[in-house]
Every structure is written in C-alpha cells, then in structure tokens.
N, CA, C and O atoms as a DFTB+ gen file, in Angstrom:
444 C
 N C O
     1  1     -31.789      38.815      29.286
     2  2     -31.373      39.092      27.926
     3  2     -30.512      37.932      27.431
     4  3     -29.579      37.516      28.117
     5  1     -30.817      37.415      26.257
     6  2     -30.067      36.276      25.740
     7  2     -28.822      36.748      24.996
     8  3     -28.775      37.850      24.449
     9  1     -27.822      35.879      24.995
    10  2     -26.591      36.193      24.275
    11  2     -26.856      36.119      22.774
    12  3     -27.649      35.287      22.332
    13  1     -26.206      36.976      21.982
    14  2     -26.370      36.888      20.528
    15  2     -25.761      35.586      20.017
    16  3     -24.837      35.035      20.614
    17  1     -26.299      35.113      18.906
    18  2     -25.775      33.892      18.300
    19  2     -24.317      34.122      17.892
    20  3     -23.972      35.199      17.408
    21  1     -23.475      33.126      18.084
    22  2     -22.071      33.298      17.711
    23  2     -21.931      33.441      16.195
    24  3     -22.700      32.861      15.428
    25  1     -20.943      34.220      15.783
    26  2     -20.682      34.353      14.359
    27  2     -19.704      33.275      13.924
    28  3     -19.046      32.638      14.747
    29  1     -19.623      33.086      12.629
    30  2     -18.715      32.102      12.049
    31  2     -17.706      32.827      11.172
    32  3     -17.982      33.904      10.645
    33  1     -16.543      32.225      11.026
    34  2     -15.479      32.810      10.214
    35  2     -15.565      32.244       8.799
    36  3     -15.553      31.029       8.606
    37  1     -15.649      33.127       7.821
    38  2     -15.630      32.761       6.408
    39  2     -14.327      33.302       5.843
    40  3     -14.092      34.510       5.872
    41  1     -13.471      32.412       5.327
    42  2     -12.146      32.826       4.858
    43  2     -11.929      32.426       3.410
    44  3     -12.410      31.391       2.950
    45  1     -11.200      33.262       2.716
    46  2     -10.707      32.998       1.369
    47  2      -9.184      33.101       1.451
    48  3      -8.618      34.130       1.083
    49  1      -8.504      32.031       1.938
    50  2      -7.067      32.111       2.219
    51  2      -6.216      32.454       1.008
    52  3      -5.200      33.133       1.157
    53  1      -6.591      32.010      -0.184
    54  2      -5.771      32.321      -1.358
    55  2      -5.810      33.813      -1.677
    56  3      -4.917      34.325      -2.352
    57  1      -6.834      34.509      -1.200
    58  2      -6.956      35.954      -1.410
    59  2      -6.557      36.753      -0.174
    60  3      -6.467      37.980      -0.221
    61  1      -6.317      36.046       0.937
    62  2      -5.967      36.727       2.175
    63  2      -7.128      37.503       2.776
    64  3      -6.917      38.519       3.438
    65  1      -8.356      37.034       2.553
    66  2      -9.542      37.729       3.045
    67  2     -10.339      36.842       3.986
    68  3     -10.376      35.622       3.826
    69  1     -10.973      37.466       4.965
    70  2     -11.887      36.744       5.841
    71  2     -12.879      37.734       6.425
    72  3     -12.650      38.944       6.429
    73  1     -13.981      37.197       6.915
    74  2     -15.007      38.022       7.545
    75  2     -15.816      37.139       8.485
    76  3     -15.731      35.912       8.440
    77  1     -16.584      37.777       9.318
    78  2     -17.509      37.054      10.182
    79  2     -18.877      37.051       9.527
    80  3     -19.301      38.046       8.940
    81  1     -19.558      35.929       9.635
    82  2     -20.920      35.829       9.109
    83  2     -21.834      35.352      10.224
    84  3     -21.421      34.619      11.124
    85  1     -23.066      35.777      10.145
    86  2     -24.061      35.359      11.116
    87  2     -24.548      33.959      10.789
    88  3     -24.592      33.575       9.620
    89  1     -24.913      33.194      11.802
    90  2     -25.477      31.857      11.539
    91  2     -26.678      31.980      10.606
    92  3     -27.529      32.852      10.776
    93  1     -26.727      31.095       9.624
    94  2     -27.833      31.098       8.683
    95  2     -27.606      31.963       7.461
    96  3     -28.389      31.900       6.514
    97  1     -26.553      32.773       7.455
    98  2     -26.238      33.561       6.258
    99  2     -25.752      32.638       5.158
   100  3     -25.100      31.629       5.423
   101  1     -26.073      32.988       3.921
   102  2     -25.467      32.291       2.795
   103  2     -24.127      32.954       2.506
   104  3     -23.859      34.060       2.976
   105  1     -23.299      32.282       1.742
   106  2     -22.025      32.871       1.361
   107  2     -22.277      34.136       0.543
   108  3     -21.548      35.117       0.689
   109  1     -23.293      34.126      -0.310
   110  2     -23.607      35.318      -1.107
   111  2     -24.039      36.476      -0.203
   112  3     -23.737      37.631      -0.504
   113  1     -24.739      36.189       0.895
   114  2     -25.057      37.255       1.856
   115  2     -23.764      37.914       2.329
   116  3     -23.670      39.141       2.376
   117  1     -22.780      37.107       2.675
   118  2     -21.494      37.627       3.155
   119  2     -20.751      38.368       2.048
   120  3     -20.129      39.400       2.297
   121  1     -20.815      37.844       0.835
   122  2     -20.167      38.489      -0.309
   123  2     -20.733      39.897      -0.487
   124  3     -19.985      40.856      -0.675
   125  1     -22.043      40.008      -0.425
   126  2     -22.708      41.300      -0.600
   127  2     -22.369      42.246       0.553
   128  3     -22.028      43.408       0.329
   129  1     -22.462      41.753       1.768
   130  2     -22.251      42.585       2.954
   131  2     -20.802      43.042       3.124
   132  3     -20.550      44.156       3.583
   133  1     -19.851      42.184       2.754
   134  2     -18.441      42.476       2.994
   135  2     -17.653      42.755       1.709
   136  3     -16.428      42.873       1.745
   137  1     -18.350      42.858       0.582
   138  2     -17.718      43.170      -0.705
   139  2     -16.589      42.193      -1.038
   140  3     -15.495      42.599      -1.430
   141  1     -16.871      40.909      -0.875
   142  2     -15.887      39.866      -1.200
   143  2     -15.875      39.626      -2.708
   144  3     -16.896      39.825      -3.366
   145  1     -14.748      39.206      -3.263
   146  2     -14.612      39.074      -4.720
   147  2     -15.172      37.771      -5.280
   148  3     -14.453      37.003      -5.919
   149  1     -16.443      37.527      -5.041
   150  2     -17.131      36.372      -5.612
   151  2     -18.281      36.919      -6.445
   152  3     -19.139      37.640      -5.937
   153  1     -18.292      36.572      -7.723
   154  2     -19.356      37.038      -8.617
   155  2     -20.568      36.128      -8.465
   156  3     -20.434      34.936      -8.188
   157  1     -21.740      36.699      -8.647
   158  2     -22.973      35.910      -8.645
   159  2     -23.994      36.618      -9.513
   160  3     -23.915      37.829      -9.718
   161  1     -24.971      35.846     -10.031
   162  2     -26.000      36.421     -10.888
   163  2     -27.389      35.974     -10.462
   164  3     -28.166      36.770      -9.933
   165  1     -27.702      34.718     -10.687
   166  2     -29.096      34.274     -10.555
   167  2     -29.531      34.026      -9.115
   168  3     -30.707      34.204      -8.798
   169  1     -28.633      33.629      -8.249
   170  2     -28.911      33.254      -6.861
   171  2     -29.929      32.107      -6.746
   172  3     -30.586      31.956      -5.716
   173  1     -30.053      31.303      -7.811
   174  2     -31.012      30.193      -7.819
   175  2     -30.378      28.858      -8.197
   176  3     -31.082      27.911      -8.548
   177  1     -29.068      28.782      -8.127
   178  2     -28.345      27.537      -8.439
   179  2     -28.495      27.138      -9.898
   180  3     -28.577      25.951     -10.214
   181  1     -28.530      28.122     -10.788
   182  2     -28.689      27.828     -12.205
   183  2     -27.442      28.205     -13.011
   184  3     -26.991      27.419     -13.844
   185  1     -26.885      29.385     -12.778
   186  2     -25.838      29.903     -13.658
   187  2     -24.430      29.424     -13.308
   188  3     -23.555      29.436     -14.173
   189  1     -24.188      29.008     -12.082
   190  2     -22.877      28.535     -11.597
   191  2     -21.805      29.626     -11.604
   192  3     -20.616      29.317     -11.530
   193  1     -22.202      30.876     -11.690
   194  2     -21.242      31.980     -11.630
   195  2     -20.529      32.011     -10.282
   196  3     -19.356      32.380     -10.212
   197  1     -21.221      31.628      -9.218
   198  2     -20.705      31.749      -7.849
   199  2     -20.009      30.483      -7.348
   200  3     -19.961      30.238      -6.143
   201  1     -19.479      29.692      -8.250
   202  2     -18.832      28.425      -7.898
   203  2     -17.622      28.648      -6.987
   204  3     -16.778      29.503      -7.255
   205  1     -17.554      27.876      -5.923
   206  2     -16.429      27.934      -4.999
   207  2     -15.914      26.527      -4.720
   208  3     -16.640      25.539      -4.830
   209  1     -14.641      26.474      -4.357
   210  2     -14.047      25.239      -3.874
   211  2     -14.002      25.325      -2.356
   212  3     -13.530      26.315      -1.796
   213  1     -14.492      24.291      -1.699
   214  2     -14.444      24.252      -0.244
   215  2     -13.092      23.659       0.148
   216  3     -12.822      22.481      -0.088
   217  1     -12.251      24.496       0.748
   218  2     -10.919      24.070       1.163
   219  2     -11.000      23.369       2.517
   220  3     -10.371      22.333       2.734
   221  1     -11.783      23.948       3.418
   222  2     -11.934      23.390       4.759
   223  2     -13.304      23.789       5.294
   224  3     -13.756      24.917       5.096
   225  1     -13.959      22.851       5.974
   226  2     -15.222      23.160       6.635
   227  2     -16.469      22.717       5.896
   228  3     -17.546      23.257       6.149
   229  1     -16.362      21.754       4.991
   230  2     -17.541      21.265       4.263
   231  2     -18.656      20.880       5.229
   232  3     -19.836      21.078       4.940
   233  1     -18.270      20.328       6.379
   234  2     -19.270      19.902       7.370
   235  2     -19.991      21.094       7.998
   236  3     -21.003      20.915       8.676
   237  1     -19.484      22.299       7.780
   238  2     -20.094      23.508       8.329
   239  2     -20.958      24.250       7.317
   240  3     -21.312      25.412       7.517
   241  1     -21.292      23.560       6.226
   242  2     -22.145      24.142       5.196
   243  2     -23.414      23.311       5.057
   244  3     -23.418      22.106       5.310
   245  1     -24.479      23.972       4.653
   246  2     -25.737      23.264       4.429
   247  2     -25.560      22.215       3.328
   248  3     -24.679      22.329       2.476
   249  1     -26.404      21.209       3.364
   250  2     -26.396      20.168       2.333
   251  2     -26.902      20.751       1.012
   252  3     -27.746      21.647       1.025
   253  1     -26.399      20.256      -0.136
   254  2     -26.893      20.760      -1.416
   255  2     -28.354      20.372      -1.640
   256  3     -28.765      19.249      -1.349
   257  1     -29.125      21.318      -2.158
   258  2     -30.508      21.017      -2.509
   259  2     -30.552      20.428      -3.923
   260  3     -29.515      20.300      -4.574
   261  1     -31.709      20.083      -4.380
   262  2     -31.856      19.435      -5.681
   263  2     -31.353      20.264      -6.845
   264  3     -30.693      19.741      -7.742
   265  1     -31.661      21.560      -6.839
   266  2     -31.205      22.421      -7.935
   267  2     -29.683      22.518      -7.956
   268  3     -29.063      22.438      -9.017
   269  1     -29.087      22.690      -6.780
   270  2     -27.623      22.777      -6.735
   271  2     -27.002      21.472      -7.206
   272  3     -26.047      21.487      -7.982
   273  1     -27.528      20.350      -6.750
   274  2     -27.000      19.055      -7.185
   275  2     -27.053      18.925      -8.704
   276  3     -26.101      18.456      -9.328
   277  1     -28.172      19.344      -9.291
   278  2     -28.330      19.258     -10.746
   279  2     -27.321      20.110     -11.492
   280  3     -26.740      19.666     -12.482
   281  1     -27.110      21.332     -11.022
   282  2     -26.152      22.227     -11.672
   283  2     -24.733      21.716     -11.505
   284  3     -23.955      21.732     -12.459
   285  1     -24.385      21.262     -10.311
   286  2     -23.043      20.725     -10.085
   287  2     -22.789      19.503     -10.972
   288  3     -21.686      19.325     -11.488
   289  1     -23.797      18.680     -11.141
   290  2     -23.646      17.514     -12.018
   291  2     -23.465      17.961     -13.469
   292  3     -22.632      17.415     -14.192
   293  1     -24.242      18.946     -13.886
   294  2     -24.182      19.424     -15.271
   295  2     -22.818      20.011     -15.617
   296  3     -22.357      19.877     -16.750
   297  1     -22.172      20.655     -14.660
   298  2     -20.850      21.240     -14.940
   299  2     -19.717      20.288     -14.573
   300  3     -18.546      20.660     -14.636
   301  1     -20.058      19.080     -14.196
   302  2     -19.083      18.051     -13.825
   303  2     -18.158      18.545     -12.718
   304  3     -16.934      18.448     -12.808
   305  1     -18.782      19.075     -11.678
   306  2     -18.049      19.660     -10.553
   307  2     -17.309      18.601      -9.745
   308  3     -17.742      17.453      -9.639
   309  1     -16.199      19.015      -9.187
   310  2     -15.453      18.184      -8.254
   311  2     -16.285      18.029      -6.975
   312  3     -17.163      18.854      -6.720
   313  1     -16.032      16.997      -6.169
   314  2     -16.825      16.778      -4.955
   315  2     -16.775      17.922      -3.942
   316  3     -17.708      18.091      -3.156
   317  1     -15.710      18.698      -3.953
   318  2     -15.596      19.792      -2.983
   319  2     -15.972      21.154      -3.582
   320  3     -15.616      22.189      -3.020
   321  1     -16.674      21.165      -4.693
   322  2     -17.161      22.398      -5.294
   323  2     -18.616      22.602      -4.905
   324  3     -19.398      21.652      -4.859
   325  1     -18.966      23.841      -4.627
   326  2     -20.350      24.183      -4.271
   327  2     -20.718      25.524      -4.893
   328  3     -19.851      26.270      -5.346
   329  1     -22.002      25.817      -4.908
   330  2     -22.506      27.100      -5.390
   331  2     -22.753      27.991      -4.183
   332  3     -23.590      27.680      -3.335
   333  1     -22.029      29.088      -4.108
   334  2     -22.083      29.914      -2.901
   335  2     -23.461      30.523      -2.654
   336  3     -23.780      30.866      -1.516
   337  1     -24.273      30.663      -3.679
   338  2     -25.616      31.213      -3.472
   339  2     -26.508      30.264      -2.695
   340  3     -27.538      30.682      -2.166
   341  1     -26.138      29.009      -2.616
   342  2     -26.950      28.006      -1.939
   343  2     -26.384      27.595      -0.584
   344  3     -27.037      26.859       0.155
   345  1     -25.194      28.054      -0.248
   346  2     -24.518      27.620       0.972
   347  2     -24.939      28.434       2.178
   348  3     -24.738      29.648       2.220
   349  1     -25.517      27.771       3.146
   350  2     -25.773      28.403       4.432
   351  2     -24.613      28.053       5.347
   352  3     -24.265      26.883       5.510
   353  1     -24.021      29.075       5.938
   354  2     -22.837      28.903       6.781
   355  2     -23.271      28.508       8.189
   356  3     -24.057      29.207       8.830
   357  1     -22.743      27.367       8.666
   358  2     -23.120      26.843       9.978
   359  2     -21.910      26.680      10.897
   360  3     -22.024      26.125      11.990
   361  1     -20.758      27.163      10.450
   362  2     -19.510      27.071      11.203
   363  2     -18.397      27.693      10.386
   364  3     -18.651      28.242       9.314
   365  1     -17.178      27.619      10.869
   366  2     -16.047      28.220      10.159
   367  2     -15.770      27.474       8.853
   368  3     -15.816      26.245       8.801
   369  1     -15.479      28.250       7.793
   370  2     -15.299      27.696       6.454
   371  2     -14.179      28.438       5.727
   372  3     -14.015      29.648       5.884
   373  1     -13.412      27.693       4.928
   374  2     -12.423      28.275       4.026
   375  2     -12.808      27.908       2.600
   376  3     -13.050      26.741       2.291
   377  1     -12.862      28.921       1.732
   378  2     -13.289      28.733       0.350
   379  2     -12.284      29.346      -0.611
   380  3     -11.447      30.163      -0.227
   381  1     -12.385      28.932      -1.870
   382  2     -11.655      29.567      -2.958
   383  2     -12.652      29.767      -4.088
   384  3     -13.299      28.815      -4.526
   385  1     -12.777      30.995      -4.559
   386  2     -13.685      31.300      -5.659
   387  2     -13.121      30.742      -6.957
   388  3     -11.918      30.832      -7.201
   389  1     -13.984      30.164      -7.794
   390  2     -13.578      29.613      -9.088
   391  2     -14.298      30.422     -10.171
   392  3     -15.424      30.090     -10.540
   393  1     -13.660      31.479     -10.680
   394  2     -14.306      32.315     -11.696
   395  2     -14.610      31.537     -12.974
   396  3     -14.059      30.462     -13.213
   397  1     -15.485      32.094     -13.775
   398  2     -15.878      31.474     -15.048
   399  2     -14.654      31.183     -15.914
   400  3     -14.634      30.179     -16.625
   401  1     -13.646      32.030     -15.870
   402  2     -12.455      31.870     -16.712
   403  2     -11.395      30.951     -16.117
   404  3     -10.361      30.720     -16.745
   405  1     -11.630      30.427     -14.930
   406  2     -10.642      29.581     -14.249
   407  2     -10.437      28.273     -15.017
   408  3     -11.414      27.622     -15.385
   409  1      -9.187      27.879     -15.262
   410  2      -8.907      26.633     -15.983
   411  2      -9.492      25.392     -15.318
   412  3      -9.738      24.396     -15.998
   413  1      -9.719      25.426     -14.016
   414  2     -10.315      24.264     -13.345
   415  2     -11.690      23.947     -13.919
   416  3     -12.080      22.780     -13.959
   417  1     -12.415      24.930     -14.354
   418  2     -13.736      24.696     -14.938
   419  2     -13.623      24.028     -16.290
   420  3     -14.394      23.117     -16.592
   421  1     -12.687      24.456     -17.104
   422  2     -12.546      23.885     -18.447
   423  2     -12.160      22.419     -18.386
   424  3     -12.615      21.612     -19.196
   425  1     -11.321      22.082     -17.427
   426  2     -10.887      20.683     -17.279
   427  2     -12.085      19.770     -17.121
   428  3     -12.091      18.653     -17.638
   429  1     -13.083      20.230     -16.423
   430  2     -14.252      19.391     -16.161
   431  2     -15.328      19.485     -17.225
   432  3     -16.343      18.794     -17.141
   433  1     -15.124      20.317     -18.210
   434  2     -16.112      20.436     -19.281
   435  2     -15.559      19.959     -20.610
   436  3     -16.071      20.318     -21.670
   437  1     -14.516      19.150     -20.551
   438  2     -14.000      18.507     -21.746
   439  2     -13.222      19.406     -22.681
   440  3     -12.974      19.011     -23.820
   441  1     -12.830      20.579     -22.266
   442  2     -12.075      21.472     -23.148
   443  2     -10.601      21.207     -23.050
   444  3      -9.809      21.866     -23.724
C-alpha cells in the first residue's frame, strides 16, 4: 500500500486562517472545500474577482497560463498578485485576498 500524497499548508495570515490542501488542488478548490473568504465567479481567469497577493511561497504555485497573464496585465497587477482560480498548490503558501473594493486595486487602475 502506498503512502498518501503529502498535503500542503495554505495560509491567509492577515485573516488568521489556514488549511491543508491536496497536491494539485487549486486555491479555489480549497476556498470551496474549507469555506475560506475568497470570492470567485468565472474560474477562467477573466473576471479577476479571486485576486490574491502571494506573501510567501510563489515558487510553490503553478506558473501563470496565457489567460491569467493577460488578465493580470489588463488590471496592472503587481508581480506578486495572482488569480486564485488558476493557482495549483504545489507546496506551502501564504496569501492575502484582494477584494474588488480593496484600495490596492484602484492604485493600479489609475484611480
């Protein structure tokens, strides 16, 4: 019998929340399963509702695909911002959710 794949720690330190995620889960999978306070809509890297800041562990996330890159460019995202619907967790990660109303978003959209 083989050992189960190790889980990874997904943390939102500013909210004091964390959970374990299975290898290959997206952040949105974890949000749904553990009722984490990250909003999402399209799950296709279009709406940017699920924008997060990667505090620690960028190397433990999947590389951005073309759609995510396009959306991040369109919203003038910071280098450590990602769309949680596109992130596959490959190790321990710390994130901060950036809601639509967060002032960090307006700064990058010329408001």
